[in-house]
C-alpha positions in Angstrom: 103.4 36.5 -64.9 99.9 37.3 -63.3 100.2 39.0 -60.0 97.7 39.0 -57.8 97.0 41.7 -54.9 93.7 41.0 -53.1 94.0 42.5 -49.7 89.9 42.5 -49.1 89.0 38.6 -49.3 89.1 36.0 -46.3 91.4 33.4 -47.1 89.1 30.4 -48.7 87.9 33.2 -51.1 91.2 34.6 -52.0 92.2 30.5 -52.1 89.5 30.0 -54.8 90.1 33.6 -56.6 93.6 32.6 -57.1 92.9 29.0 -58.2 90.1 30.5 -61.1 92.8 32.7 -61.6 95.8 29.8 -62.6 93.0 28.2 -64.9 92.6 31.4 -67.2 96.8 31.1 -66.6 98.1 27.6 -67.0 97.4 27.1 -70.3 99.3 30.3 -71.5 102.7 29.1 -69.6 102.1 32.5 -68.1 102.6 32.1 -64.3 101.2 33.3 -60.8 102.2 35.0 -58.3 100.5 36.3 -54.7 100.9 39.2 -52.9 102.8 38.7 -49.5 100.7 34.9 -49.0 103.6 32.1 -48.9 101.0 29.8 -47.5 98.5 29.9 -50.1 101.6 29.3 -52.6 101.6 26.3 -51.0 98.4 25.4 -52.0 97.9 26.7 -54.7 100.1 25.7 -57.8 101.3 29.8 -58.4 104.6 29.8 -59.6 105.8 32.1 -55.6 105.7 34.9 -54.2 105.8 38.9 -54.7 106.3 40.6 -51.4 105.6 44.3 -50.5 109.0 45.9 -49.0 107.3 46.0 -45.7 105.8 42.3 -45.9 108.1 39.4 -45.1 112.1 39.3 -44.9 112.9 37.9 -48.3 115.3 34.9 -46.7 112.2 33.3 -44.8 110.4 33.6 -47.8 112.4 31.4 -49.4 113.0 29.5 -46.5 109.5 28.4 -46.6 109.2 27.8 -50.4 112.3 26.4 -51.2 114.2 26.7 -54.2 110.8 25.3 -56.1 109.3 28.8 -55.5 109.8 32.6 -57.4 109.9 36.1 -55.4 110.2 39.3 -56.2 110.5 41.5 -54.2 108.8 45.7 -54.7 111.6 47.8 -53.9 112.8 51.7 -53.8 115.9 52.2 -54.0 119.2 50.9 -56.1 120.3 49.9 -52.3 117.4 48.0 -51.6 117.4 45.6 -54.8 121.0 44.6 -54.5 119.8 43.8 -50.6 117.0 42.0 -52.0 118.9 39.9 -54.3 121.7 39.3 -51.8 118.6 38.1 -49.8 116.9 35.7 -52.1 114.5 37.3 -54.7 114.4 36.2 -58.1 113.4 39.5 -59.2 112.5 42.7 -58.6 109.8 45.6 -59.3 111.6 48.9 -58.9 109.4 52.0 -58.5 108.1 54.6 -58.9 110.2 55.2 -61.9 107.7 58.0 -63.1 104.8 60.0 -61.3 101.4 58.2 -60.3 98.6 58.4 -57.8 99.1 55.2 -56.4 102.7 55.1 -55.3 102.9 58.7 -54.0 103.3 57.3 -50.3 106.0 55.6 -51.4 108.1 59.7 -51.9 108.2 61.6 -55.2 109.4 59.9 -58.6 113.3 57.4 -58.7 113.0 58.2 -62.3 115.1 56.6 -64.9 119.2 57.2 -63.5 118.5 55.3 -59.6 116.7 52.1 -62.9 119.7 52.4 -64.1 121.3 51.9 -61.3 119.9 49.2 -60.4 120.2 47.2 -63.3 123.8 48.0 -63.6 124.5 46.2 -59.5 121.8 43.6 -59.7 122.3 40.7 -61.6 118.9 38.9 -61.3 115.8 41.2 -63.2 114.6 44.7 -62.8 111.2 46.2 -63.9 110.1 50.0 -63.5 106.9 50.0 -61.8 105.1 53.6 -61.3 103.0 55.4 -64.0 103.6 53.0 -67.0 103.2 54.3 -70.6 103.6 51.9 -74.3 105.7 55.8 -74.9 108.1 55.4 -71.7 108.9 51.5 -72.3 111.8 53.0 -74.6 113.9 54.8 -71.7 113.2 52.1 -68.8 114.1 49.0 -71.1 117.3 52.0 -72.2 117.5 52.3 -68.9 118.7 48.0 -68.3 114.7 47.0 -67.4 113.9 43.8 -67.9 110.7 44.2 -68.2 107.4 46.6 -66.6 105.3 46.2 -64.0 101.5 47.5 -65.2 98.5 48.3 -62.9 96.4 51.2 -63.9 97.2 51.7 -67.9 95.3 48.6 -68.3 92.7 48.6 -65.9 91.7 52.3 -67.0 91.8 52.3 -70.6 89.2 51.8 -72.7 90.0 48.7 -74.6 92.1 46.8 -71.7 93.1 44.0 -74.3 93.9 46.7 -76.6 96.5 48.6 -74.1 98.1 44.9 -73.3 97.9 44.9 -77.3 99.9 47.6 -77.3 102.3 46.9 -74.3 103.7 43.5 -76.3 104.3 46.0 -78.9 106.7 47.4 -77.6 108.4 45.3 -74.8 108.8 43.4 -78.3 110.9 45.5 -80.0 113.2 44.4 -76.7 113.4 41.4 -77.4 112.9 38.9 -73.9 115.3 39.5 -71.7 
């Protein structure tokens, strides 16, 4: 999946950006989600919306979108993951699992134990975020994660393409979940 997290563009510019990303991802059958913008999901061919923990309630997003769209939710505890599932989320992104500067406002890293607990209690996929590296893929997948969400280690890599290939190799060892 590709998640568009743009917060600085106006609605028209963001609409054009989403359409451009969709043109790139569609031929490869890669779903595109838009952060917090149910209106733009409906206006485009985006696969769904990703909600921050403090944004529109999952139930309300589901009422707007219906069953044909994906709804993901960022969560910061096993309890939030389970609550999001009950409210209609299709998957959750749990973190930060490891220390990462971009997630410090959410408190200390949750660690593998919380990830394992969320995976045991939820029937929807739980993705790990926060401090992900290729070397940590095995630990989070063994703990029950359905996959990982990565930003910094790809965009800060000397070769983002090589970084994606490395993650892909690590994830393929676990098969599709």
